[in-house]
N, C-alpha and C positions, 0 to 999 in steps of 0.2 A: 160458324159464322162465316158469312161470305166475302166481310170488310176485308179490303186488301189493304196492305202496308206500303206507305213509300218505301221505296228501295235506298238504303244505305250507299254513299258512292263516297268512298275515303281515297282523296288524292295525295300522292305521295310524290313529292320532287325536292330536287337536289338546290342547296341555297344559290349556286352559282349558274346552274343548267337553267331551272326553272322548268324544268320538263315535267310532265302530270301523266298520271296514267288513272284511270275510270273503269271501273267494273260495273256490270248490272247482275242482277240476280230475281228472281221471282220473290213472292212474299213470303218470308220468313217467320219460323217458329223462336222463340223465346226458349233456351234452355240454360238452366242454373244449374251449376257443377260445385258440391261441398266435398272437398276435399283437401288434406295436407300434403297431399303429393303433387307439386308444381309440374313434375313430368308428364303424371297422366293428365293435367288439363291440356298439355301441349299436345299429347296422343290424341285425346279424343278430338281436338279441334282439327288435328290434321285428316282425322279419320270421316267426319262429317260433310254431309255436302254444304251446297251454300245457302240452300234453303234452311239450315240452323243459325241460328246467331247465339253461342257457345259462352257464355258469362260466368266469371268464379261469384261463389259467396263465400262471405268468410264465417256466417253462422248460421242455423235455425232462427236466430233471435234479430240479426240482422236481416234476412230475410224477409221475416213478418213486418220488420218496421220500413223496408221501403218497397216491396211487391204490392202492388194494388190489390186488394181483395178481390177486384172483379176480372182481373188479368188472368186468361188461360197460360200456360204454359207447362213446361216438363222440370221436377227436379231430379236433379241426378245426384246420389246420395252415395259417398264411399264410407261403406259402414265397415272394412274390416278391422279398424281400430275400437269401433265402436262398441257399448255393452247394453245401451239403456235406447233403443232407436224406437220404440213405442211412443215414449214421451216426444220425440221431436217431433214424429209424424201426427201425434194426436195433436201438438199446438199448429203444425202447420197446416194439416187440413181443417182445424176450426176456422185458421186465418182465411183460407181459399181452396174452395171444394175443385176449382179448375185448375190448380198448380200441382199437374198429376206426379207423384213420386216413383222413380225406379231407383235401384242399388245396385251398387259395384261392393259385390260380396265374395269372401273367399270360397274356395271351392273343397269339399263340397257345404252346402248350404248348413245352417243349424236349422230345428226344428222350427223354430217359432218364424225364422225368414221364410222358409217354406209355405207354412200355415198363413201368413200374412199376403203372400202372393196366390195363393189360393181364395182366400178372403177379398181378393182384388184390393186390398189396402196397399199394396205394392204392385204397380200393373206388369215390371218386369224385372228380370235380375242377368245383371253380366257377370262375368269371371275372366282375370286376367289370366293368359294376355288377351287384350281386346282386337278383337278382327270388324275390318270393314263390312263383313256382312253381319254378323251379329250386332254390332252397332246400329247398323242403319234399319235392320227389321224391328231393334226392339224401341228405337225412336219413332219410328214410323205407329208402331201400336201405339204410344203413349201419345203422340199428337193427334191419332186418330180419337184416343179416349178423351183429351184436353177437348176435343172440338165438338163431342157428343155432350161432355157437361157442359160446356159452356152453352150450348144451344137447348141443354134440356133444364139447367138452371138460370136460364134469361142470362147470364154474365157477359160480359164483351171480353174483346180482345184488347190489345196495348192501345192507349190512344182515345178510346172511347170511354163511355161516362155511364155508369148502372143508376139505375132510379132505385128508390127506396124500395120497392117490392121484390125485383129482381136482387138486393143485398141481402133481403131477408128470407127468400128462398135458396140464397147460397149457402148462407148462414146454417139453417136448417140441415141441407144437405150437408154441409161441411160436420154437423153434427152426429148425422146419420153414419158419414165413413169413419170419423174418429171413434163411434162406438166399437166399428169391426177392430181399429189399430188397438182399442183398449182389451177386447176379448184377446186377441195373439198376445196381446203386451201382458195378459196376466199368466197365460202360459208360462211367456218368457221369464217373469220373475219366479214362478214357480219352480222353473227346471233350472233356473241360472242361481237361485239363492245360495250364500254358504251355508255349507254343510258344517256346523261346529255346535259342540256340545251346549246346554243350554248355561249362559252366564257368560261365555266368552267373548272377549272383546276382539272384535274384528279388526285388521290390520289396517291402518289408513291409507286412504289412496293415494296411488303417485301421484303427483300434483305432474302438470303437464309441462313438457321440456320447454324450454326458451326458446325462441327463434333464433337461429344463430345469425350473428351481424356480418354484413357483407365484408368480407377480407378485403382490407387497405394494406398499402405498404408501411414498413417499420416507420415509426413518429421520431423525428430525429430527439434527442436527447434532451433539447428544450422545450420539447412539450410534455415530457413524462409525466410531470405532474398534472398537467390540464387533462391528458389522457385518462390518468387515475381517478379525476373529478368527474369527468364526462362519461365515460362507459358505463359506471357504475349508474348516473341518472338515466341513461338511453335505459339499460336494462330492464330498471324499474317501471320506466314508460311502457314499452313494450309489454310487462306483463299486467300493468293497468288497461292497458289497451284491449288486451286478449280478454281479461276481466269486467269489461265493460265499466271501469272507472274511469270516465272520460273526464267530467269535472267536481265529481263528488267521490271520497270527503276533500275537504278544501287541501288539506296537506299531503294527502297520498291519492292522489288521481293523475292521470298521464297530463293534462292541463299544466299544473304544477310543475313537475318534472320535465315538460318539456322546456316551460320557460326558464327555469334553473338552469338547463343545457346552453340556453343563448346567453343566461350570463356569463358563462367560462368561453361558451364560441357563438357569436353573434352570427358565423355564418354557416351553421352546421344545418345539412341538408336535410338529415333525419328528422331533426326536431322541428323543422320549420311543415316538411311535408305532413309530420305526425298532428300539426295545429291545423293544418288546413283541413286534415279529414276531421277532427275533431268538431271544427266548424261546421263542417257537413251534417254531422251526427245531430250537434245542435240545432240545426235550421230543421231538419226533417223533424225531430221531437217537437219544434214550437208549431210547426203546420200539424200535427196530431193534437198538440195539445189547443191549438184554436179549435179544430173541429169539434171537439169534446167540451168547449169554453170554461178551460181550465186556463185561464189569462195569465195567473200568478207564474204558473209555470211555463207558460209559453214567452211572457215576458222575458224571462231570467233566461232560458235559453237562447231570446234573439241577441238581448244584450252581451252575452257572456260572448255569442258567438260574432257579434259587430266588432268585440274587442280585439278580435283574432285577425278578422278578414272585414275591415268597414267597406269594401269594394263590392263585397260579395252580390253578384247578381240576385239571389234570392231575397236579398234584405228589402227590395222596393216591395214586391209584393206583400209580406207582411207587413211593411210597415203604411201600407196602405189599410189593411186591414185592422190595424194601431189606430190609425186617424179616422176611421168610421166611427171607434167609441172612445176619441180623446176624451172626453169628459169622465167617463167611467174609468179611466186605466191610466189616468196621468200620473195620478201619485205613487201607483204601482211602478209605473214606467221609472219614475226616478229613481225607486230606490232598485230597482233591477240595475240600471247602469252604474248608481255606485257600487252596487254590491260585485261588478263586475269592471271595477275600479276606470271605467270609463269617464273620467271626473268631468272633461271637457263638455259630453255628451251629457252627463246630469247637469253642467250650469246652463247649457244652452236649453234642457227641458223644463227646467225650473223656469228659466224669461220666457219661454213660451205660456208656461203654466198662469204664468203671473199676468200675462197680457191679455189670454183666454180668459182670466178669472175662473179655470178649472178646477183650482186649489185653493183653498181659505187659505187667507193672508198668513195666520199663525204658525198652519203646519208648514207653509213655505218659510217660515222663519226657522223651524224646528229644522227644516232640509236642508238650508243653508248652514247653518252650523254642524249639523252632522256632516255634512261634505266636506266641511274646511277640517274637520277633526281628521275624518278617513281619507282625506287628500294628504295629510300632514304625517300622520302616521304611516299611510305607505308609500310616500316618495323616501320618508326616513327608510323603512324596510328595505326599499330596493337598493340604496344609497349603500347600505349596510351591507347587505348581499354582496354588490359589486367590491368593496373594501373588503370583505374578506376573503372574495376570488382571487384579487389580485395577489394579496397576501400569499396565498397558496400557490398562487403562477408565481412568486419570487418578481413582480413586475411592480418594483416599489416606486418609483421616480420615472419611469418611461414605459410606455410614451405620456408624454406631459400631461393629455387630457383623457387617458383612461389605465391611470395608474393608481396605488393605493393612495399616495401622496394626493392627488387629486380630488379622490373620493372621499380619503376623510378630511381634506377641506371644505367640501360641499357640505359633508355631515353635521361639519361642527356649528353652518352656518345654518342650520335648521332649527326652528323650533323646541324647546326643551330638549335642545342638544346636553347640554350641561347635567341632566339627571338621568341621562342615559346609560343604562349598566354596560349593556352592550360596546356600544360606541367607546366608553372607557377602556374596556378591556381589550378592544381591536386597535386603539391608539397605543396601550402598552406593547402590544405585538408588534406594531410599527416600528416602535422605538426601541425595540429588542433587536429587531432585524436590521435595523441599519447599523447598531453597534457591531452586531455580528459583523455586517460585510468590512466594519472598519478593521475589525480584528483579523480577518480574512484577509485582506490588503496589505497588512503588514505583515502576516506571515509570508507573503508574497514578497516581501520588500516594495511595495507599490506605495512610495509615499505621496503622490498625486491624489491615488486613490482614498489613502486614510483622511486625505485632508478636506477630500470630498463628502464623504460619508459622515465625519465629524461634523460637517456646517451642514449638513441634511438633517444630523438629528438636534443642532443645535436650531434649528428653523423649527423642527418639529415639537419643541418644547422641553427636551432632556435639560433639567438644571445644568448651571455651569459647572457646579462644583463634581457632579458625576462625570463629565465632560473631562475635568483635570484630572480625577482619579485615572480614567480612563486611558489618557494621554502619558500618564505616568507609568501605568502598567506595561503601556507599548514601547515605551522609553527604554523600562528595563530589560523588558525583553531582547530589543534591538543591541543591547550592551553586552549580552551574555552569549559565551562561543557559540557560533554558528551554528554547529551541528556536531555530534556526536559522530566520529569517523565509522567506528566498530559498530555501533549500533546502525547508522545509517544505511551500512554495508551490508547488515545482514536485515533490513528491511526491503533493501531491492531484491536480495534474493527471493524473501517471503512474498512480496507481492506480483514476482514473476511468478511464482508458484501457483498464487491464488488466480492467475489469469488477469489481475489489475494492472494491466500495462501502462495506460494513459488515463485512466478514470477511478477513483475521484481526483479531481486536477491536481489537490494537494496532498493526496493520501495515497499515490500510484509509484510505481517501479520506475518511470519516466522521471517522475517529480524529484523524486530521491535522488537517482543517477544524477541531475542536472546540479542539486544541492553538492552531493560530493565532489561534481567537477569543479563548482565553485569554489569549495573549502579547501580540497586537495586535490589539482590539478596531477600533480604527479603520484597517485597513488597507485601501487601497481596491481592491484585489482579490477581498475579500471577497464582496459581493453579487455580482458574477459567478460566482465560484466554487461560492456556495450554489446560485444557480440552475441551474446545471449540474447539481450532484451532485443537486438533489431532482427534477430533467428525469429522471435517469437510475434513479433510484429508482421514480418512476411507469412507466418502460419497464419496468425491473424487474418491478413489479408488475403490470403489463399481461400481461408474459410466464408467469408463475405461474399467472395467471387462464388463462392459454391450455392450460397444462399440467395443468390442476387441483391444481396445489400449493397449496393454501389459506393454511396455516399461513405460507409464503414470501410470499406475495403481502400477506397482512396486514402482516409486518413491513416489507418495502419499504414500503408506504401509510403507515404510521406515520412512517418515516423522511421521507418525506416531505414528510406534513403538518407534523412538527418544523421542518422546513426552511422552511416559509412556503410550499409549493405549495400551488393552489387554483384556482379555475376551472372552466370545464365539463368537462373531461377528467377532471379528479381527480373530480368530484362522480361523474361515468360509472363512472370506477373504485372509486369507495366502493359503487355501486347493485350494479355485479357482485359485488363482494365480499361483499355482505349477501348475496346471493342464494347465492352457491356457499357459503357458512359456512350457511345453510338447509338446499340440499341435504347437505351434508355431516352436520348433526345429523339429519336423516331417517336417512341411513344407517345410523348408529352406534344408531337405536334399535331395540329388539328386537320384532317382532310375532308373534302367531299366525302359524302357516302359511297355518292354514284361511282367512286374509283373504286369500291371493294365490290366482291362476288357474294351477292345475297346466294345464301344456301335453305334458307326458310322465310317464305315473303314476310312482308309487315300487312298485319290484318287489322286495322284499328277495328273499336265496336263504337257506334256512335252513339252518344251519352242521351239517355231517354229522355232530360229533361231538354236538350239541344233539339230533339226531334219532335218534341212536342211543340215549342215554340217557333219553329223553322231557322234556326239560327245556324248558320255557317261560319267558317272559318278557318284558321290554321293555327301550328304550333312549330316553332323551330327548338330542336333539340340538341344537345351535344352528350354524345357519348362513347363508353369504350368498347370495341371488341377484344374480348379476352384471347389468350392464348390457343383455347380451345373454341374460338369462334363465337363463344356466347355473349351477348350484350348486356354489361354491365355500367354502374353509374351515370345512367342516364339521368339527365336533368333538362330543366325547359330553358331556354335562353330569352326566347320571345313568343308571345302568342298574340291572336286577335280573333275574338275579344279575351280578354284578361280571366283565366282561371274557368274558361266553361268545357273544354278541349284538353285542357293542361293532362290530365289524368287517365283519360283513355289514350294519347297520345305516348305515356311514357309506358303504358301497359303492355301497346303492342310493339314497343320499341323493343322491352324486356324478353318478348317470346321470339323476335326475331334470331336469324342466327346468320352469320356471315363466313367465309373460308379464313382463317387466319393469316394475318399478314405477317410474311416471312424476311426477315433479313438476313442476308448469308446462311439461308437454309433453316434457320432458326425463328419459331415463332415467337411475335412479341406482342405485347398490347398496343392499341392503335385507339387513337381519340379520332372522334368523325363527326360531323356535323349533316344535320338531315331535314327538312320540314316535310310535316303532314297536313296537307289541306284537309278540311271535313266540309263537303257538299251536297246538298240533296238533290237526286234526280226528280225533274217534274213528272214523270210517270206514276201513278197513284196506283 
């Protein structure tokens, strides 16, 4: 194919300086790399010339979903951990005869891989370590093969369309190549089948290893409950994404898990990015379903994606297709909107159907009734989720508009609240938690807090007799001797030995030492116990500083000082703490990325959709340069147009590298901000 593609020019400029840098290169060949080794992707991209556009592929299935059947290119598959490559190659060649496969393999190659290379089912094979000469030669051979197939089979390069005849020829050739793959695959199966006696049961295959979460600083103690809830949900969401369970089944899919994460943490970046990716997948599904005239599935995917990203730019084209079949699809579209829990959208569609008379009046009446029922059930379910989450987080009455108290009041106003058993159970949990707070405050002799929590319990509907009984119980406790001195002295020693120095607040060495001082300030053992506890806090501060837990170190040192600790060791710890806090403050500041030194350039890949439509724009990001120079925690702060270039910008930023930032000779994390602009050169 002689058709030239437009050159992708990516400009990158700092927010403040506004400087721009633009590059040009000849026509490029698209290369997809399927690997679980992120470093391999970086190595390959560094070794290829500007005439290759290397992109990552998530899986064979994702490639089939997104790669146009008539587009030529090179598919590089890292098969070192793969055992059934013939199946993947067969699927790939059924989909596109002009997407030429090559592999990165172990050395030496298996017999089946060597056979597939001889049969041209695999064009070439690379082994590690990669060298520029070998990579260049292999890619050049694959590119020539792709161009030859494109010319022979009547397929087209990226950006062009193929007629039905071209598609038919491509499909036939794909089947022919797939036959070769199956021949090699049969050999592979026979050679690699398990050798076990008849009737023996094969051991189950090991499950795919979970994708490790990005490391983050230790959360403060107040967030422990939230972390315990959020991390398991994110792990389940990651597993569902790997298994392609994007929106089904309803309660065991990535969509449900990410939404539940946002109940606990409405600003969770991983959940929001995951939902964006699900929306992209659903819209691709919708486009395919429309082409196949599978309108029910298309509408369901469109409305679910709309509920996630109502401003997605690809919705306009799909809505235009739906509008052309308004009379035929009106009923199914309303039902899809209700299933996606987009109730305002469903109400709007019902009004439009009534005005256009595209749906019979009796059917509209049934839809309105179903909409009212679904909306009420969903609102109650969502409110109860929030109520349960806030109870688990211990956020009983604060903040005022996002607490268990707030959501309990909201749930009680819903229709059928009186008959909802889950609501009644959560209401009981709420009152029990309030009474427990009152008991805890009484144990700490905080009379004002006791009155506050008892007042909240009264407002929550706890019967007066129960409150009176609790008040009598608390009064009796207050009249008892404050502490058993011998037992309290023993508890101090035990808690020091257990490392429970200050936590939990009412069952720690510090708590019991304070109680002993209040009850018996002249106790002869106080001085030694105080000295021991102060020394333990100093040790805890030193350990925390070694682990870079600045907040924990500061708290431990404050307790050591309060207990009278001093001397050169404490002074040295104070100095270390001041230095660590200065480093922490430095890492929190956000600097222009232009002030940092790049060691690996920022190389954005222009999105195919934007390339086809001629869209241009920019993305502003914040990110962290780690102590090893790698970029982490990249997030979009602004973009124009919205959500068009965001993913491409984040991917480019993640693969950039900087020289680590040094403070007093020590590498520290550094936040920075940067703008990446996407522009198309006028050259053809």
